[in-house]
C-alpha positions in Angstrom: 60.0 176.9 197.4 56.5 175.5 197.7 55.5 172.6 195.5 52.5 174.5 194.2 51.1 178.0 194.6 49.1 178.9 197.7 45.3 178.9 197.6 43.2 181.7 198.8 42.1 180.9 202.3 38.4 180.8 201.3 39.1 178.4 198.4 41.3 176.2 200.7 38.5 176.1 203.3 35.9 175.2 200.7 38.3 172.5 199.3 38.6 170.9 202.7 34.9 171.0 203.4 33.9 169.6 200.0 36.6 166.9 200.1 35.3 165.7 203.5 32.4 164.0 201.6 34.8 162.3 199.2 33.7 164.1 196.1 35.4 163.2 192.7 38.2 165.5 191.7 36.5 167.0 188.6 33.3 167.8 190.6 35.4 169.3 193.4 37.2 171.5 190.8 33.9 172.7 189.3 32.4 173.6 192.6 35.5 175.7 193.6 35.0 178.1 190.6 32.2 180.2 192.2 34.1 180.2 195.5 37.2 181.6 193.8 35.1 184.2 191.9 33.4 185.4 195.2 36.9 185.6 196.8 38.1 187.7 193.9 40.9 185.4 192.7 41.5 183.1 189.8 40.1 179.6 190.1 42.7 176.9 190.8 43.7 174.6 188.1 42.4 171.0 188.0 45.8 169.6 188.8 46.3 171.8 191.8 42.9 170.8 193.2 43.6 167.1 192.5 47.0 167.3 194.2 45.6 169.1 197.3 42.7 166.6 197.5 45.1 163.7 197.3 47.2 165.2 200.1 44.1 165.8 202.2 42.9 162.3 201.7 46.3 160.9 202.5 46.4 162.8 205.8 42.9 161.7 206.7 43.8 158.1 206.1 47.0 158.5 208.2 45.0 160.1 211.1 42.4 157.2 210.9 45.2 154.6 211.0 46.8 156.2 214.1 43.3 156.6 215.8 42.6 152.9 215.1 45.9 151.9 216.6 45.4 154.0 219.7 41.8 152.6 220.0 43.1 149.1 219.7 45.7 149.8 222.4 43.0 151.2 224.7 40.7 148.3 224.3 43.3 145.8 225.0 44.6 147.7 228.1 48.1 148.4 226.7 49.8 151.7 226.8 49.6 153.7 223.6 52.4 152.8 221.2 54.1 156.2 221.7 54.8 155.3 225.4 56.0 151.7 225.0 
């Protein structure tokens, strides 16, 4: 069972695009209302938007950490950590 209900694909895409600029959760939630209306669905709750944004930001930080580690390995001439 999913932890929260699925978002409409247009709303999910808008959430990812708006979160890329690090917008506050409440502003992100407010801007998703017109997108949900155009998609013909109910707007997501504040808590759902907040949870999704937190998860997106956590994934972004994890990817940045891995990229920094790989870059450090490349610069020092070592094999990437996955091949050691």
